[in-house]
N, C-alpha and C positions, 0 to 999 in steps of 0.2 A: 356403500363404497365411502371411504372418506376422500374428500379432496382439498386441496391446496392451492390458495389463490393468493399471489402476491408480485411483487415488481423485482428485476433482477438484473445483475452486470452481469452479461457472457466472459467468463474469466479462461474457460479453457473447453474445447471440442477435442473427443477423439472418436474414431470412425468404429463402430461395433459393426461387424458381418458388413453386406455390403451395402444395405440402404439405408443401415439406423444409424445413430451417434449417442455418446455420451458425453454429455452438459454438463458442465460445472458454472453455475451461478452462485454471485452475493447477492442473497435476496434481501431485502430489508426488514421484514419481519420473523424470517427464521433461518437467518444467520446462511452463512456457506451451503450448499447442498447437490449431490450430483443428481440429474436426471436423466431420464431415456428417451429420446425421442425415434419415433419409428418411422420413418420412409423420408426424412428428414434430408437425405442424399439422393432423393428422385429430383429429376430436373423439374416437374411440376409441383414441388412440394411448397404449401404457403408457409412452409418452417423454415427454409432454405435459408430464405432474406434477414427476418426479425434474427434468429441464431447464430449472426456470425460474430467474430470476437469484438468486444467492449461495447456491444449495443445494449441498452437499457430495454428490458420489455417487459410488457405485463402478462401474466399467464396465469393457466388454472390446469392443475395437473392431480392423477388420480393415485392415490397409496396403490403399491402394487406387493404384495408376499412374497414376491418370487425375486424382488431387484428394488432397485430405485425408482421413486414416483414416476409415473408417465406423462408426458404432457399432453394434454388433449386439447387445448388453447395456447395461440402464442401472436401477443399482437406487438408489434415494433412501435417503442415509444421515444427512441431517440437511436438514429442511426451515425455510426461513427469510424468505421474502419474507413471507409471508402472516402467520406470528407476528409479524414483525415490524412490520408495518402493524397489527396489533390492541393491541400494546404500546405502539410509540413512537410511529405515526403517520408522516406524510409525513416530516417532520424528521430519524429515523431513516433512512428509505429513503433519503430523498437523501444523508444521510452514508455508506450503505452505497454509493451508488451513483458517490460522489465515490471513493470507496477504492479499490472497483472497476474503474473507469475510470484512476485513477492506475494500478493496477499493470498494466493493459492497455496504459498508454501508455509505461510505464516499460522493461516488459520485453521483448527479441525472441523472436521466434519460437523455441521450443526451448529458452530461457534455464532452466536446473535452480537454483531457488532454493527450499530449503526451509525457511529462514528467515519468507521472505516467506511462502510456503504457512502458517504456523503463526502467523504475525501477524495477518495478514487472515481466517484463520479464529476466532482468540480475539477479535478485535474488532468481528468479523459476530455473535459469538454474543453479546455484550456490548454490542450498539448501543445498546440500551434505557437504558443508564446514561449516558449523552450523551458515547459516547468522542470526544474532539477528533479532528479531522483532521489538526491539526498535531502532535498526540503521533504519529501513526500514519503520517505523513511522514517524520519525523523518525527514526521505529525502521527504517522501511521504506530511507530512504537512506543511513544508519549501514549496516545488514545488508549492502546491497549495495558498500560501501566510498566513497561519492558524499561522507560527510561528515567533515572533521578533529574530534578529541575537542574538543567545547564547553568542556570543564572544563578545555583546557590551551591557554596562547597560541598562535595559529596560527604568531607569529612567534619566538620563541625557545624553542618548545616546554615551557615552564614551568607549572607549575601557576598557574592564574588568580590574581593577588591582589585580592580584590574591592573592596580599601581602595582600590586606585589606579585611574585614569581608563583606562575601559573603551572600547572601540568594536568594532564590526562591521568587518571588510575585508572590500570586494567583490574584492580580487585574491586572498587565501587560501580567501575563502568560510568564516569562524569566528572566532571572537571572538578578540580580541588587547588586550595592555595599548597603548594609544594612544602613549607613549614608545618604546616596540618599532618601530612602523610607522613614525614617525618615523624613526629609526635605520637602519632598512631600506629607507628611499626611496620610502615606499607612493605606488603612483601612480595608484592606484584610489580608489572612494571609503570614505571613512570615516563610519561610522553611528555615533553616541552611541547607547550601551545602560544602563540599569542594573542593578545586579546581581540583581534579583528575576528579570528575564527571562534572566541569565545562569544563575541556581540552576535555573529550572526546566525549561529546553533541556536543561540536563546532566544533569538528573534525568530527563528523559524518554528520554534517550538513552543512559543506563545502568541504571538501575531497572527492576526486574521491571516486565510490562504489569500483573502483578493488583496491584502498590501505585499504578502510576503512572496506571489509570483513577480514582483516588480523590481523586486530587487536586484540589483547587478553585483552576481557573485563570478569572480575572477575563475579561470581555472584552474590554477594553482590553488585557490581558497577553496573549490569543490574536490580538489583531487585529496587533499589534507579533511574534507569532511569523511568522505568516501573512504579513508583509510581508518579513520576511528570507530566510524560504524563497522566496519566489518572487524573491528576488535569486539564488539560487545555479542554476546552469544545469547541467543533468544533460545529459551525454552519452553516450548506452547504447551 
């Protein structure tokens, strides 16, 4: 019988029959994995409390020929859901839910992404300080290689000159000098952007998470970032 040992963050829970659950974890060494948790919906189950959303757990699971691995032991390492509600209330809970759902949607089963694990863990631990969902998306998409370097022109690949007229290219999914897009015969939509948007998104992409969460961004700028991120099509 083969066993799987690791630590993981609870991304999603689904009811399976009356007493059991299917639990999706983002694990450190084995990537995103689906697990069966027998009896965890029973009032006296020792697995019920650890397997709450956003918690980090240490676990041992046995492989099953009939379905996903089955939890044998689960130990709580970091409790987040209830402390999160007490400190940040529903807004923090909703942001955490959006982050977890984003990772769950983006990563295929079995995909190992240690950078994503650490980024999600950090953001969940600091969710009470209003971690921007746009910041989280930029870091995750960058870590997985879906985004170009926001500090460089996505057409000529030279460092962006903020004094020039800049745009966001829907063809290259990055910032560019508008003149470079004209020269390359851009066929997609060119969205005008200001230098503050470029500066913030470039910093979020490269700066440390510790410094990034301290940056104060206006609601208007956050809305602009979100609109651009929605235009980036991610193919996992």
